[in-house]
N, C-alpha and C positions, 0 to 999 in steps of 0.2 A: 398550523398543520391540520390538514383535513383528515377525515376518517381513513381514507385509503393510505395516506402517508403514515399514519399512526400504526396501521396493521402490517405495513410492508416491512419485510426483513431488510435490514441494511446490508448493502453489498460492498465487499472489500475486494479490490483487485490486488492480489498478492503476486509480486514479481521478485523471484529469488532464484539465482542460478544454482545454488547448492541443493540437490534433490532432497537430502535428508532433512535439512532445515525447512525447506518448502513444505514437505509432508507433515512435519511436526507443527508448523504454524497453521497449516490448513486444518489439522485436527483440533487445535486449540480454538481457532476462530469459529469453526462449525459447531463445536461444543459450546461456544458462547452465543449461539443462535444467530450467527451472521451467515449470509449467503456469500460464498467465496468463489471467485474466478481466479485461476492461477496460471502463471506463465513462468518460463525459465529465463526469459530475457526481455528486454524492452521492445525489440522488433516483433517478437511473437505476441507480446501484449497489445501492440498497436493493431496487428492483424486481427486479434481476438475482438478488440473494441470495434473495429470497422465492420466485422462480419456479424456481430451480435447487437451492437449499439445498446448495451445495457446501461442502466442508470447506476453510476458508481458513487458511493458515498465517501470512500476513502481509498487512496492508493497507498499500499504498504510495500515499499520497494527497497531492495538493496541499492546502495549508492553506486557501487562499482561492480559492473557485470560486463561480460563480453558483448560485442555488437552495439549495444546501447545501454548506457548506465541509467540509474534512477533519475538523476537530475534532468537529463535530456528528455526522458519519457514524461516526467511531470510537466515540463515546459510544453511539450507537444500536446498532452492531454488537456492542459489548462487553456489552450486556444479555444476549444469548444466548450470547456467547463471551467471558467475562470475561478469559481468558488470551490473547486475540488480541494478537499482536505488531503494532506500528504504527510505520511510518517516514513522517514528514511531509517533504514537499519544498516549497520556495517560492523565488520570486525575491526575496522580501522578506527582510531581515535578521531573524534570530531576535528581536532586541530590538524590532522594529517589529510583529511579529504577535501579541505578547502571550504570556501564560503558556500553556504546553502541559501537558497532563495528565501525571502521573507515569507512568513506564513507556513513554513515547514517545521516539523519537529524531528528529533533524532533520538534513536536508541542505539547504544553501542552493544554489540554482541560480546559475550553472552549476556542475556537479560532474563529476568524471571517472568513467568507467565503473569503474575500479579502486576508487575511493572508494565508489561505490554497492555494488559486490560485497562489499567488506570490511564495510560496514555491515550488509548483509543476512546475511552469514555470521555476524557477531557476534550478531545478533538471533535467528537460527534455530539457531545452534549447530552 
């Protein structure tokens, strides 16, 4: 890691269709010193990525959303960034949402702020 990478805030792309959950997560993440880009669905997130081309360290996305869910979004983002870290969240139990891709982690809602932070720390190192 060079000096620029060490000083750069890590960026999380937050994709959550429920506005109150998205606002809460944004507040937690920015309070934890992350740069946060947010979107309410996968299609909007792709447009955001295409227009801004930011460097994303972690995708934090709800698995089930209208228009495009988290799994499809992660697959599309990994085309240009194969090492993208992904953390899925959902109110559904892991067993009910089906198989998740290798290299992804999952948190079932509701979860604590500490559990979220620990999961992100584990993923980003």
